[in-house]
C-alpha positions in Angstrom: 72.2 108.3 59.5 76.0 107.4 59.8 76.5 110.1 62.0 73.8 108.6 64.4 75.5 105.0 64.2 78.7 106.4 64.7 77.6 108.4 67.9 75.7 105.3 69.3 79.0 103.4 69.2 80.9 106.0 70.6 78.5 106.2 73.6 78.4 102.2 73.9 82.1 102.3 74.0 82.7 104.8 76.5 80.0 103.4 78.8 81.5 100.0 78.6 84.6 101.2 80.4 82.8 102.5 83.4 81.6 98.8 84.6 84.7 97.4 86.1 85.6 98.7 89.9 89.1 97.5 89.6 92.0 98.7 87.2 94.7 96.0 86.7 96.8 98.7 85.1 97.3 100.4 88.3 100.0 99.2 90.7 99.2 96.7 93.1 98.3 97.8 96.7 100.8 96.4 99.3 99.2 94.8 102.2 101.3 93.2 105.3 101.2 90.6 107.6 103.7 90.0 110.1 103.6 86.7 112.1 105.1 86.8 116.0 106.7 90.2 117.2 109.1 90.9 119.7 106.4 91.4 122.3 104.8 87.8 121.7 105.1 84.6 119.6 101.3 85.1 118.8 100.9 88.5 117.8 99.8 89.4 114.4 100.4 93.0 112.7 96.8 92.7 111.2 93.7 90.9 111.5 91.4 92.5 108.8 91.9 93.1 105.4 89.4 95.3 103.4 89.6 94.2 99.5 87.6 94.9 96.3 86.9 92.6 93.2 89.0 93.4 90.2 91.8 95.3 92.0 95.4 94.1 92.2 96.9 93.2 95.6 100.3 92.4 96.9 100.3 90.5 100.3 103.6 90.3 102.0 103.3 87.8 104.8 106.5 87.5 107.1 107.2 85.2 109.9 109.6 86.5 112.7 110.6 82.8 113.2 109.7 82.2 116.8 107.3 79.5 116.0 106.2 77.4 113.4 103.2 79.2 111.3 100.9 77.6 108.9 98.8 80.3 107.5 95.6 78.5 106.0 93.1 80.7 103.8 91.9 77.9 101.6 88.4 79.6 101.1 90.1 83.0 100.2 92.7 81.5 98.0 89.7 79.6 96.1 88.2 82.9 95.2 91.2 85.0 93.9 93.3 84.9 90.7 96.9 84.5 91.8 99.2 86.4 89.8 102.5 85.6 91.2 104.1 83.9 94.2 107.5 84.8 95.3 109.6 83.5 98.1 113.0 85.1 99.0 113.6 86.0 95.4 112.2 82.8 93.7 109.1 82.8 91.8 106.8 79.8 92.3 104.3 79.2 89.5 101.0 77.7 90.6 97.3 78.9 90.4 96.2 77.3 93.5 97.4 77.9 97.4 95.7 76.1 100.5 98.2 77.1 103.0 101.6 78.5 103.6 104.0 76.8 106.3 106.8 78.9 107.8 109.2 76.6 109.6 111.7 79.7 110.6 112.0 83.3 109.8 110.9 84.1 106.1 108.5 86.1 103.8 106.4 85.4 100.9 104.6 87.8 98.7 101.5 86.8 96.8 100.2 88.8 94.0 96.6 88.5 93.5 93.0 90.0 92.5 90.1 88.9 94.3 87.1 87.9 91.9 84.3 87.2 94.4 82.9 88.9 96.9 82.7 87.8 100.6 83.8 87.5 104.1 87.1 84.9 104.0 88.6 83.9 107.3 92.2 82.8 107.8 94.2 81.4 110.8 97.1 80.0 111.8 96.7 76.2 112.3 96.3 75.1 115.9 96.8 78.9 117.1 93.5 80.1 116.9 92.8 80.1 120.7 95.9 82.2 120.7 94.1 85.0 118.8 95.9 84.0 115.4 92.8 84.5 113.2 91.6 87.2 111.0 89.6 87.9 107.6 89.6 88.9 104.5 86.3 91.3 103.4 86.1 91.2 99.6 83.6 94.0 98.3 
């Protein structure tokens, strides 16, 4: 009887660890988005990011400084858990983020975990017609 209870507990415990897709103990996957290039002020290095809920990511957004860029992804940021934001070595303590404004050349790193699946658009305000938009696809 005690052996049966013990085996049942072991089976239940071992199965409970297989439900989560993400593993926060694994190093965060690095993602990069570069705004502007030597070829064009309106170029973006990437327009689509495929992510999974429960996995840690590090998004580095950098501006070449050719234009003022205002990165907007309000719906996306509402559906992620922000672990850390760092701007040029300075950590910013916040759990809410709506937009990121680059007035000149610079870089921001956002460490986050997606918590809700969906397709979330992002854009550079006022420059959508120039092709500066994309999406986060969270599965």
